[in-house]
All heavy atoms as TSV, in Angstrom:
chain	resi	resn	atom	element	x	y	z
A	1	MET	N	N	-13.582	12.280	-16.625
A	1	MET	CA	C	-12.258	12.077	-16.081
A	1	MET	C	C	-11.879	10.600	-16.203
A	1	MET	O	O	-12.675	9.720	-15.906
A	1	MET	CB	C	-12.223	12.501	-14.619
A	1	MET	CG	C	-10.863	12.514	-14.025
A	1	MET	SD	S	-10.955	13.359	-12.419
A	1	MET	CE	C	-9.394	12.931	-11.793
A	2	LYS	N	N	-10.651	10.325	-16.661
A	2	LYS	CA	C	-10.196	8.948	-16.820
A	2	LYS	C	C	-9.885	8.301	-15.488
A	2	LYS	O	O	-9.454	8.964	-14.550
A	2	LYS	CB	C	-8.935	8.916	-17.676
A	2	LYS	CG	C	-9.133	9.229	-19.118
A	2	LYS	CD	C	-7.820	9.059	-19.839
A	2	LYS	CE	C	-7.974	9.297	-21.303
A	2	LYS	NZ	N	-6.699	9.102	-22.012
A	3	LYS	N	N	-10.101	6.988	-15.437
A	3	LYS	CA	C	-9.710	6.231	-14.263
A	3	LYS	C	C	-8.184	6.099	-14.268
A	3	LYS	O	O	-7.580	5.896	-15.312
A	3	LYS	CB	C	-10.314	4.831	-14.291
A	3	LYS	CG	C	-11.786	4.801	-13.973
A	3	LYS	CD	C	-12.346	3.406	-14.067
A	3	LYS	CE	C	-11.833	2.550	-12.936
A	3	LYS	NZ	N	-12.419	1.206	-12.933
A	4	PRO	N	N	-7.539	6.193	-13.094
A	4	PRO	CA	C	-6.074	6.044	-13.058
A	4	PRO	C	C	-5.679	4.601	-13.390
A	4	PRO	O	O	-6.414	3.654	-13.103
A	4	PRO	CB	C	-5.698	6.383	-11.626
A	4	PRO	CG	C	-6.952	6.270	-10.830
A	4	PRO	CD	C	-8.089	6.479	-11.790
A	5	VAL	N	N	-4.545	4.458	-14.001
A	5	VAL	CA	C	-3.997	3.132	-14.310
A	5	VAL	C	C	-3.153	2.691	-13.138
A	5	VAL	O	O	-2.289	3.430	-12.667
A	5	VAL	CB	C	-3.130	3.182	-15.589
A	5	VAL	CG1	C	-2.492	1.845	-15.848
A	5	VAL	CG2	C	-3.942	3.649	-16.767
A	6	LEU	N	N	-3.432	1.508	-12.603
A	6	LEU	CA	C	-2.652	0.962	-11.502
A	6	LEU	C	C	-1.751	-0.148	-12.011
A	6	LEU	O	O	-2.179	-0.974	-12.808
A	6	LEU	CB	C	-3.570	0.438	-10.403
A	6	LEU	CG	C	-4.487	1.456	-9.752
A	6	LEU	CD1	C	-5.377	0.784	-8.714
A	6	LEU	CD2	C	-3.693	2.581	-9.117
A	7	ILE	N	N	-0.540	-0.164	-11.535
A	7	ILE	CA	C	0.419	-1.196	-11.924
A	7	ILE	C	C	0.661	-2.093	-10.725
A	7	ILE	O	O	1.034	-1.620	-9.646
A	7	ILE	CB	C	1.747	-0.567	-12.392
A	7	ILE	CG1	C	1.520	0.305	-13.604
A	7	ILE	CG2	C	2.778	-1.661	-12.680
A	7	ILE	CD1	C	2.726	1.082	-14.039
A	8	ASP	N	N	0.463	-3.383	-10.901
A	8	ASP	CA	C	0.723	-4.362	-9.849
A	8	ASP	C	C	2.196	-4.752	-9.926
A	8	ASP	O	O	2.632	-5.347	-10.906
A	8	ASP	CB	C	-0.178	-5.575	-10.024
A	8	ASP	CG	C	-0.088	-6.534	-8.858
A	8	ASP	OD1	O	0.193	-6.082	-7.735
A	8	ASP	OD2	O	-0.287	-7.744	-9.081
A	9	MET	N	N	2.968	-4.371	-8.911
A	9	MET	CA	C	4.412	-4.643	-8.929
A	9	MET	C	C	4.771	-5.791	-8.018
A	9	MET	O	O	4.098	-6.033	-7.018
A	9	MET	CB	C	5.178	-3.392	-8.506
A	9	MET	CG	C	5.096	-2.284	-9.504
A	9	MET	SD	S	6.326	-1.067	-9.096
A	9	MET	CE	C	5.719	0.288	-10.053
A	10	ASP	N	N	5.851	-6.457	-8.352
A	10	ASP	CA	C	6.377	-7.542	-7.549
A	10	ASP	C	C	6.857	-6.983	-6.201
A	10	ASP	O	O	7.776	-6.161	-6.171
A	10	ASP	CB	C	7.531	-8.220	-8.302
A	10	ASP	CG	C	8.074	-9.411	-7.551
A	10	ASP	OD1	O	8.903	-9.193	-6.640
A	10	ASP	OD2	O	7.672	-10.548	-7.886
A	11	GLU	N	N	6.233	-7.406	-5.132
A	11	GLU	CA	C	6.533	-6.858	-3.805
A	11	GLU	C	C	7.955	-7.128	-3.354
A	11	GLU	O	O	8.634	-6.257	-2.810
A	11	GLU	CB	C	5.554	-7.436	-2.771
A	11	GLU	CG	C	5.731	-6.864	-1.394
A	11	GLU	CD	C	4.682	-7.393	-0.413
A	11	GLU	OE1	O	3.637	-7.883	-0.841
A	11	GLU	OE2	O	4.951	-7.291	0.791
A	12	GLN	N	N	8.436	-8.341	-3.615
A	12	GLN	CA	C	9.803	-8.707	-3.201
A	12	GLN	C	C	10.845	-7.863	-3.951
A	12	GLN	O	O	11.782	-7.355	-3.346
A	12	GLN	CB	C	10.041	-10.179	-3.455
A	12	GLN	CG	C	11.362	-10.683	-2.904
A	12	GLN	CD	C	11.534	-12.187	-3.075
A	12	GLN	OE1	O	10.710	-12.843	-3.712
A	12	GLN	NE2	N	12.585	-12.717	-2.512
A	13	ALA	N	N	10.663	-7.686	-5.266
A	13	ALA	CA	C	11.601	-6.880	-6.046
A	13	ALA	C	C	11.547	-5.425	-5.608
A	13	ALA	O	O	12.576	-4.747	-5.493
A	13	ALA	CB	C	11.282	-7.001	-7.540
A	14	TRP	N	N	10.328	-4.902	-5.349
A	14	TRP	CA	C	10.181	-3.514	-4.920
A	14	TRP	C	C	10.874	-3.285	-3.589
A	14	TRP	O	O	11.604	-2.295	-3.405
A	14	TRP	CB	C	8.691	-3.139	-4.814
A	14	TRP	CG	C	8.458	-1.676	-4.603
A	14	TRP	CD1	C	8.211	-0.757	-5.575
A	14	TRP	CD2	C	8.441	-0.976	-3.350
A	14	TRP	NE1	N	8.061	0.492	-4.997
A	14	TRP	CE2	C	8.193	0.386	-3.635
A	14	TRP	CE3	C	8.617	-1.347	-2.023
A	14	TRP	CZ2	C	8.109	1.358	-2.659
A	14	TRP	CZ3	C	8.548	-0.375	-1.040
A	14	TRP	CH2	C	8.279	0.960	-1.358
A	15	CYS	N	N	10.671	-4.198	-2.636
A	15	CYS	CA	C	11.305	-4.063	-1.313
A	15	CYS	C	C	12.828	-4.137	-1.401
A	15	CYS	O	O	13.531	-3.400	-0.706
A	15	CYS	CB	C	10.772	-5.118	-0.356
A	15	CYS	SG	S	9.100	-4.785	0.224
A	16	ALA	N	N	13.329	-5.021	-2.256
A	16	ALA	CA	C	14.790	-5.120	-2.443
A	16	ALA	C	C	15.335	-3.811	-3.005
A	16	ALA	O	O	16.388	-3.318	-2.570
A	16	ALA	CB	C	15.123	-6.283	-3.365
A	17	GLY	N	N	14.651	-3.223	-3.962
A	17	GLY	CA	C	15.061	-1.939	-4.510
A	17	GLY	C	C	14.976	-0.828	-3.476
A	17	GLY	O	O	15.863	0.031	-3.393
A	18	PHE	N	N	13.916	-0.850	-2.688
A	18	PHE	CA	C	13.742	0.157	-1.632
A	18	PHE	C	C	14.923	0.109	-0.665
A	18	PHE	O	O	15.524	1.138	-0.335
A	18	PHE	CB	C	12.434	-0.064	-0.887
A	18	PHE	CG	C	12.182	0.963	0.195
A	18	PHE	CD1	C	11.425	2.082	-0.083
A	18	PHE	CD2	C	12.731	0.830	1.460
A	18	PHE	CE1	C	11.186	3.046	0.884
A	18	PHE	CE2	C	12.514	1.795	2.435
A	18	PHE	CZ	C	11.740	2.901	2.151
A	19	MET	N	N	15.248	-1.086	-0.213
A	19	MET	CA	C	16.346	-1.230	0.743
A	19	MET	C	C	17.675	-0.789	0.135
A	19	MET	O	O	18.489	-0.148	0.782
A	19	MET	CB	C	16.422	-2.670	1.268
A	19	MET	CG	C	15.210	-3.091	2.072
A	19	MET	SD	S	14.738	-1.977	3.406
A	19	MET	CE	C	16.097	-2.225	4.515
A	20	SER	N	N	17.886	-1.111	-1.120
A	20	SER	CA	C	19.100	-0.697	-1.817
A	20	SER	C	C	19.203	0.817	-1.860
A	20	SER	O	O	20.250	1.400	-1.564
A	20	SER	CB	C	19.111	-1.272	-3.242
A	20	SER	OG	O	20.222	-0.785	-3.958
A	21	GLY	N	N	18.115	1.471	-2.217
A	21	GLY	CA	C	18.115	2.930	-2.281
A	21	GLY	C	C	18.198	3.580	-0.912
A	21	GLY	O	O	18.909	4.546	-0.718
A	22	ASN	N	N	17.479	2.999	0.050
A	22	ASN	CA	C	17.446	3.579	1.376
A	22	ASN	C	C	18.787	3.454	2.098
A	22	ASN	O	O	19.169	4.333	2.856
A	22	ASN	CB	C	16.336	2.931	2.194
A	22	ASN	CG	C	16.051	3.689	3.478
A	22	ASN	OD1	O	16.331	3.186	4.554
A	22	ASN	ND2	N	15.505	4.877	3.367
A	23	LEU	N	N	19.497	2.380	1.814
A	23	LEU	CA	C	20.813	2.183	2.431
A	23	LEU	C	C	21.919	2.820	1.613
A	23	LEU	O	O	23.089	2.708	1.939
A	23	LEU	CB	C	21.074	0.685	2.637
A	23	LEU	CG	C	20.107	0.007	3.588
A	23	LEU	CD1	C	20.367	-1.504	3.635
A	23	LEU	CD2	C	20.205	0.587	4.996
A	24	ARG	N	N	21.532	3.474	0.511
A	24	ARG	CA	C	22.458	4.197	-0.369
A	24	ARG	C	C	23.546	3.296	-0.936
A	24	ARG	O	O	24.679	3.675	-1.095
A	24	ARG	CB	C	23.123	5.390	0.368
A	24	ARG	CG	C	22.198	6.326	1.129
A	24	ARG	CD	C	21.111	6.921	0.275
A	24	ARG	NE	N	20.441	8.037	0.913
A	24	ARG	CZ	C	19.243	7.991	1.459
A	24	ARG	NH1	N	18.551	6.870	1.445
A	24	ARG	NH2	N	18.686	9.053	1.990
A	25	ARG	N	N	23.166	2.039	-1.243
A	25	ARG	CA	C	24.112	1.097	-1.831
A	25	ARG	C	C	24.314	1.428	-3.315
A	25	ARG	O	O	23.348	1.737	-4.008
A	25	ARG	CB	C	23.604	-0.340	-1.720
A	25	ARG	CG	C	23.662	-0.857	-0.332
A	25	ARG	CD	C	23.326	-2.326	-0.342
A	25	ARG	NE	N	22.318	-2.546	0.673
A	25	ARG	CZ	C	21.434	-3.517	0.695
A	25	ARG	NH1	N	21.405	-4.398	-0.260
A	25	ARG	NH2	N	20.573	-3.623	1.660
A	26	MET	N	N	25.511	1.340	-3.777
A	26	MET	CA	C	25.804	1.524	-5.195
A	26	MET	C	C	25.750	0.149	-5.853
A	26	MET	O	O	26.737	-0.586	-5.839
A	26	MET	CB	C	27.192	2.158	-5.374
A	26	MET	CG	C	27.289	3.563	-4.824
A	26	MET	SD	S	26.136	4.710	-5.605
A	26	MET	CE	C	26.693	4.682	-7.272
A	27	GLU	N	N	24.600	-0.204	-6.369
A	27	GLU	CA	C	24.454	-1.498	-7.041
A	27	GLU	C	C	23.482	-1.374	-8.200
A	27	GLU	O	O	22.684	-0.453	-8.269
A	27	GLU	CB	C	24.000	-2.573	-6.060
A	27	GLU	CG	C	22.665	-2.317	-5.402
A	27	GLU	CD	C	22.343	-3.324	-4.296
A	27	GLU	OE1	O	23.153	-4.203	-4.024
A	27	GLU	OE2	O	21.265	-3.196	-3.729
A	28	TYR	N	N	23.597	-2.299	-9.098
A	28	TYR	CA	C	22.743	-2.332	-10.279
A	28	TYR	C	C	21.548	-3.236	-10.031
A	28	TYR	O	O	21.614	-4.171	-9.233
A	28	TYR	CB	C	23.518	-2.833	-11.508
A	28	TYR	CG	C	24.614	-1.894	-11.929
A	28	TYR	CD1	C	25.933	-2.115	-11.603
A	28	TYR	CD2	C	24.286	-0.747	-12.678
A	28	TYR	CE1	C	26.934	-1.233	-11.981
A	28	TYR	CE2	C	25.284	0.130	-13.067
A	28	TYR	CZ	C	26.610	-0.120	-12.720
A	28	TYR	OH	O	27.585	0.771	-13.093
A	29	CYS	N	N	20.495	-2.980	-10.767
A	29	CYS	CA	C	19.300	-3.826	-10.697
A	29	CYS	C	C	19.650	-5.244	-11.119
A	29	CYS	O	O	20.270	-5.455	-12.169
A	29	CYS	CB	C	18.228	-3.242	-11.612
A	29	CYS	SG	S	16.733	-4.238	-11.676
A	30	PRO	N	N	19.282	-6.228	-10.318
A	30	PRO	CA	C	19.628	-7.632	-10.638
A	30	PRO	C	C	18.698	-8.296	-11.674
A	30	PRO	O	O	18.914	-9.449	-12.021
A	30	PRO	CB	C	19.510	-8.321	-9.286
A	30	PRO	CG	C	18.447	-7.551	-8.571
A	30	PRO	CD	C	18.631	-6.124	-9.020
A	31	TYR	N	N	17.703	-7.567	-12.174
A	31	TYR	CA	C	16.729	-8.150	-13.093
A	31	TYR	C	C	16.983	-7.686	-14.528
A	31	TYR	O	O	17.571	-6.630	-14.754
A	31	TYR	CB	C	15.309	-7.782	-12.648
A	31	TYR	CG	C	15.017	-8.221	-11.243
A	31	TYR	CD1	C	14.984	-7.295	-10.193
A	31	TYR	CD2	C	14.803	-9.561	-10.936
A	31	TYR	CE1	C	14.739	-7.694	-8.892
A	31	TYR	CE2	C	14.545	-9.968	-9.631
A	31	TYR	CZ	C	14.519	-9.025	-8.622
A	31	TYR	OH	O	14.282	-9.429	-7.334
A	32	PRO	N	N	16.508	-8.463	-15.514
A	32	PRO	CA	C	16.652	-8.033	-16.914
A	32	PRO	C	C	16.033	-6.647	-17.115
A	32	PRO	O	O	14.962	-6.345	-16.560
A	32	PRO	CB	C	15.886	-9.091	-17.699
A	32	PRO	CG	C	15.887	-10.311	-16.807
A	32	PRO	CD	C	15.851	-9.772	-15.397
A	33	PRO	N	N	16.696	-5.767	-17.871
A	33	PRO	CA	C	16.309	-4.353	-17.984
A	33	PRO	C	C	14.860	-4.068	-18.347
A	33	PRO	O	O	14.292	-3.094	-17.860
A	33	PRO	CB	C	17.241	-3.813	-19.071
A	33	PRO	CG	C	18.392	-4.740	-19.086
A	33	PRO	CD	C	17.878	-6.074	-18.668
A	34	THR	N	N	14.243	-4.855	-19.157
A	34	THR	CA	C	12.861	-4.541	-19.575
A	34	THR	C	C	11.799	-5.387	-18.862
A	34	THR	O	O	10.641	-5.383	-19.258
A	34	THR	CB	C	12.704	-4.714	-21.102
A	34	THR	OG1	O	13.052	-6.068	-21.431
A	34	THR	CG2	C	13.613	-3.761	-21.867
A	35	SER	N	N	12.193	-6.064	-17.804
A	35	SER	CA	C	11.244	-6.941	-17.106
A	35	SER	C	C	10.385	-6.161	-16.100
A	35	SER	O	O	10.744	-5.063	-15.672
A	35	SER	CB	C	11.999	-8.057	-16.363
A	35	SER	OG	O	12.750	-7.517	-15.280
A	36	ALA	N	N	9.279	-6.760	-15.732
A	36	ALA	CA	C	8.388	-6.144	-14.741
A	36	ALA	C	C	9.079	-6.056	-13.385
A	36	ALA	O	O	8.883	-5.083	-12.635
A	36	ALA	CB	C	7.110	-6.956	-14.626
A	37	LYS	N	N	9.928	-7.027	-13.062
A	37	LYS	CA	C	10.662	-6.995	-11.798
A	37	LYS	C	C	11.673	-5.847	-11.775
A	37	LYS	O	O	11.910	-5.234	-10.738
A	37	LYS	CB	C	11.349	-8.313	-11.516
A	37	LYS	CG	C	10.378	-9.392	-11.079
A	37	LYS	CD	C	11.096	-10.613	-10.616
A	37	LYS	CE	C	10.081	-11.618	-10.061
A	37	LYS	NZ	N	10.690	-12.710	-9.345
A	38	ALA	N	N	12.278	-5.536	-12.937
A	38	ALA	CA	C	13.208	-4.404	-13.009
A	38	ALA	C	C	12.479	-3.098	-12.754
A	38	ALA	O	O	12.984	-2.216	-12.052
A	38	ALA	CB	C	13.906	-4.372	-14.367
A	39	LEU	N	N	11.259	-2.968	-13.281
A	39	LEU	CA	C	10.438	-1.772	-13.013
A	39	LEU	C	C	10.141	-1.653	-11.534
A	39	LEU	O	O	10.278	-0.581	-10.942
A	39	LEU	CB	C	9.153	-1.826	-13.823
A	39	LEU	CG	C	8.147	-0.701	-13.536
A	39	LEU	CD1	C	8.714	0.656	-13.914
A	39	LEU	CD2	C	6.854	-0.964	-14.269
A	40	ALA	N	N	9.756	-2.763	-10.920
A	40	ALA	CA	C	9.442	-2.755	-9.490
A	40	ALA	C	C	10.675	-2.410	-8.666
A	40	ALA	O	O	10.618	-1.576	-7.750
A	40	ALA	CB	C	8.875	-4.120	-9.070
A	41	TRP	N	N	11.828	-3.020	-8.983
A	41	TRP	CA	C	13.060	-2.761	-8.240
A	41	TRP	C	C	13.467	-1.288	-8.381
A	41	TRP	O	O	13.795	-0.638	-7.378
A	41	TRP	CB	C	14.180	-3.677	-8.769
A	41	TRP	CG	C	15.423	-3.677	-7.930
A	41	TRP	CD1	C	15.702	-4.521	-6.884
A	41	TRP	CD2	C	16.539	-2.799	-8.047
A	41	TRP	NE1	N	16.933	-4.213	-6.376
A	41	TRP	CE2	C	17.484	-3.164	-7.064
A	41	TRP	CE3	C	16.854	-1.742	-8.892
A	41	TRP	CZ2	C	18.691	-2.515	-6.898
A	41	TRP	CZ3	C	18.082	-1.093	-8.737
A	41	TRP	CH2	C	18.982	-1.484	-7.764
A	42	SER	N	N	13.428	-0.765	-9.577
A	42	SER	CA	C	13.813	0.633	-9.805
A	42	SER	C	C	12.864	1.597	-9.096
A	42	SER	O	O	13.304	2.597	-8.521
A	42	SER	CB	C	13.839	0.934	-11.298
A	42	SER	OG	O	14.807	0.151	-11.947
A	43	SER	N	N	11.579	1.295	-9.119
A	43	SER	CA	C	10.603	2.141	-8.422
A	43	SER	C	C	10.851	2.125	-6.920
A	43	SER	O	O	10.799	3.168	-6.249
A	43	SER	CB	C	9.188	1.663	-8.719
A	43	SER	OG	O	8.908	1.821	-10.084
A	44	GLY	N	N	11.128	0.935	-6.390
A	44	GLY	CA	C	11.434	0.822	-4.960
A	44	GLY	C	C	12.710	1.572	-4.611
A	44	GLY	O	O	12.794	2.230	-3.570
A	45	ARG	N	N	13.709	1.505	-5.482
A	45	ARG	CA	C	14.981	2.211	-5.243
A	45	ARG	C	C	14.759	3.725	-5.177
A	45	ARG	O	O	15.289	4.403	-4.291
A	45	ARG	CB	C	16.002	1.866	-6.317
A	45	ARG	CG	C	17.333	2.533	-6.097
A	45	ARG	CD	C	18.429	1.937	-6.978
A	45	ARG	NE	N	19.653	2.669	-6.852
A	45	ARG	CZ	C	20.525	2.519	-5.854
A	45	ARG	NH1	N	20.300	1.637	-4.913
A	45	ARG	NH2	N	21.645	3.215	-5.820
A	46	ILE	N	N	13.972	4.245	-6.103
A	46	ILE	CA	C	13.677	5.677	-6.118
A	46	ILE	C	C	12.977	6.088	-4.826
A	46	ILE	O	O	13.308	7.096	-4.205
A	46	ILE	CB	C	12.848	6.054	-7.358
A	46	ILE	CG1	C	13.704	5.908	-8.617
A	46	ILE	CG2	C	12.268	7.451	-7.236
A	46	ILE	CD1	C	12.926	5.926	-9.903
A	47	GLU	N	N	11.991	5.296	-4.409
A	47	GLU	CA	C	11.277	5.595	-3.172
A	47	GLU	C	C	12.222	5.513	-1.974
A	47	GLU	O	O	12.170	6.337	-1.058
A	47	GLU	CB	C	10.117	4.622	-2.972
A	47	GLU	CG	C	8.989	4.801	-3.942
A	47	GLU	CD	C	8.160	6.042	-3.680
A	47	GLU	OE1	O	8.038	6.470	-2.524
A	47	GLU	OE2	O	7.634	6.583	-4.654
A	48	GLY	N	N	13.103	4.503	-1.964
A	48	GLY	CA	C	14.050	4.348	-0.865
A	48	GLY	C	C	15.028	5.514	-0.762
A	48	GLY	O	O	15.356	5.945	0.332
A	49	GLN	N	N	15.464	6.013	-1.905
A	49	GLN	CA	C	16.390	7.147	-1.906
A	49	GLN	C	C	15.704	8.425	-1.406
A	49	GLN	O	O	16.374	9.300	-0.871
A	49	GLN	CB	C	16.948	7.385	-3.304
A	49	GLN	CG	C	17.920	6.323	-3.748
A	49	GLN	CD	C	18.338	6.479	-5.193
A	49	GLN	OE1	O	17.558	6.916	-6.041
A	49	GLN	NE2	N	19.558	6.088	-5.507
A	50	ALA	N	N	14.409	8.501	-1.585
A	50	ALA	CA	C	13.675	9.699	-1.182
A	50	ALA	C	C	13.356	9.725	0.310
A	50	ALA	O	O	12.993	10.779	0.840
A	50	ALA	CB	C	12.376	9.792	-1.986
A	51	LYS	N	N	13.477	8.603	0.980
A	51	LYS	CA	C	13.152	8.517	2.400
A	51	LYS	C	C	14.419	8.655	3.240
A	51	LYS	O	O	15.501	8.343	2.790
A	51	LYS	CB	C	12.509	7.150	2.728
A	51	LYS	CG	C	11.241	6.875	1.996
A	51	LYS	CD	C	10.102	7.608	2.614
A	51	LYS	CE	C	8.799	7.209	1.908
A	51	LYS	NZ	N	7.687	7.937	2.367
A	52	PRO	N	N	14.285	9.106	4.495
A	52	PRO	CA	C	15.442	9.142	5.379
A	52	PRO	C	C	16.008	7.731	5.582
A	52	PRO	O	O	15.248	6.761	5.584
A	52	PRO	CB	C	14.878	9.681	6.706
A	52	PRO	CG	C	13.614	10.365	6.335
A	52	PRO	CD	C	13.093	9.646	5.127
A	53	GLN	N	N	17.312	7.629	5.745
A	53	GLN	CA	C	17.936	6.321	5.924
A	53	GLN	C	C	17.328	5.587	7.108
A	53	GLN	O	O	17.016	6.199	8.128
A	53	GLN	CB	C	19.439	6.443	6.134
A	53	GLN	CG	C	20.209	6.517	4.852
A	53	GLN	CD	C	21.691	6.446	5.084
A	53	GLN	OE1	O	22.227	7.224	5.857
A	53	GLN	NE2	N	22.347	5.544	4.402
A	54	GLY	N	N	17.141	4.284	6.946
A	54	GLY	CA	C	16.595	3.443	8.004
A	54	GLY	C	C	15.078	3.395	8.038
A	54	GLY	O	O	14.508	2.713	8.883
A	55	THR	N	N	14.398	4.072	7.125
A	55	THR	CA	C	12.943	4.054	7.063
A	55	THR	C	C	12.472	2.716	6.490
A	55	THR	O	O	13.050	2.222	5.521
A	55	THR	CB	C	12.414	5.185	6.156
A	55	THR	OG1	O	12.922	6.424	6.645
A	55	THR	CG2	C	10.911	5.218	6.120
A	56	LEU	N	N	11.446	2.137	7.077
A	56	LEU	CA	C	10.905	0.887	6.543
A	56	LEU	C	C	9.996	1.172	5.356
A	56	LEU	O	O	9.316	2.193	5.321
A	56	LEU	CB	C	10.128	0.136	7.632
A	56	LEU	CG	C	10.978	-0.347	8.796
A	56	LEU	CD1	C	10.084	-0.979	9.861
A	56	LEU	CD2	C	12.036	-1.321	8.349
A	57	PRO	N	N	9.967	0.250	4.382
A	57	PRO	CA	C	9.125	0.481	3.195
A	57	PRO	C	C	7.642	0.402	3.518
A	57	PRO	O	O	7.220	-0.355	4.364
A	57	PRO	CB	C	9.532	-0.647	2.267
A	57	PRO	CG	C	10.108	-1.704	3.109
A	57	PRO	CD	C	10.700	-0.987	4.317
A	58	GLN	N	N	6.853	1.227	2.811
A	58	GLN	CA	C	5.402	1.176	2.894
A	58	GLN	C	C	4.879	1.013	1.468
A	58	GLN	O	O	5.001	1.931	0.653
A	58	GLN	CB	C	4.850	2.456	3.503
A	58	GLN	CG	C	5.224	2.598	4.962
A	58	GLN	CD	C	4.666	3.886	5.555
A	58	GLN	OE1	O	4.398	4.833	4.874
A	58	GLN	NE2	N	4.505	3.874	6.863
A	59	LEU	N	N	4.349	-0.156	1.167
A	59	LEU	CA	C	3.877	-0.433	-0.179
A	59	LEU	C	C	2.569	0.274	-0.442
A	59	LEU	O	O	1.708	0.370	0.405
A	59	LEU	CB	C	3.694	-1.932	-0.376
A	59	LEU	CG	C	4.964	-2.764	-0.248
A	59	LEU	CD1	C	4.615	-4.235	-0.379
A	59	LEU	CD2	C	5.956	-2.361	-1.311
A	60	ARG	N	N	2.422	0.798	-1.653
A	60	ARG	CA	C	1.189	1.446	-2.077
A	60	ARG	C	C	1.083	1.337	-3.583
A	60	ARG	O	O	2.093	1.244	-4.283
A	60	ARG	CB	C	1.176	2.901	-1.651
A	60	ARG	CG	C	2.324	3.704	-2.232
A	60	ARG	CD	C	2.242	5.152	-1.741
A	60	ARG	NE	N	3.418	5.894	-2.073
A	60	ARG	CZ	C	3.828	6.230	-3.284
A	60	ARG	NH1	N	3.154	5.840	-4.329
A	60	ARG	NH2	N	4.921	6.919	-3.483
A	61	PRO	N	N	-0.130	1.340	-4.118
A	61	PRO	CA	C	-0.276	1.286	-5.579
A	61	PRO	C	C	0.241	2.551	-6.242
A	61	PRO	O	O	0.208	3.638	-5.637
A	61	PRO	CB	C	-1.779	1.132	-5.799
A	61	PRO	CG	C	-2.412	1.372	-4.493
A	61	PRO	CD	C	-1.380	1.359	-3.430
A	62	ILE	N	N	0.746	2.425	-7.439
A	62	ILE	CA	C	1.247	3.550	-8.201
A	62	ILE	C	C	0.268	3.876	-9.315
A	62	ILE	O	O	-0.099	3.012	-10.093
A	62	ILE	CB	C	2.640	3.244	-8.790
A	62	ILE	CG1	C	3.633	3.034	-7.646
A	62	ILE	CG2	C	3.108	4.361	-9.691
A	62	ILE	CD1	C	5.000	2.643	-8.089
A	63	SER	N	N	-0.164	5.127	-9.395
A	63	SER	CA	C	-1.067	5.557	-10.460
A	63	SER	C	C	-0.278	6.242	-11.554
A	63	SER	O	O	0.650	6.992	-11.294
A	63	SER	CB	C	-2.097	6.548	-9.906
A	63	SER	OG	O	-2.877	5.933	-8.923
A	64	LEU	N	N	-0.656	5.988	-12.793
A	64	LEU	CA	C	-0.058	6.672	-13.932
A	64	LEU	C	C	-1.058	7.587	-14.561
A	64	LEU	O	O	-2.203	7.387	-14.590
A	64	LEU	CB	C	0.434	5.664	-14.967
A	64	LEU	CG	C	1.548	4.744	-14.531
A	64	LEU	CD1	C	1.876	3.769	-15.638
A	64	LEU	CD2	C	2.777	5.523	-14.156
């Protein structure tokens, strides 16, 4: 069995994306499209949208 791949994401960008998604704000990612921070922001936004409004972020590693 293969070991999972872990991605180290920028915590500040992830939290900003989480808050954007959780507060249901209509805004675009502020980072360049192919940057690591854009990946972190988008991942945080997806997680934020999946949680009930007002939920605080809980950071965890992402396995691929």
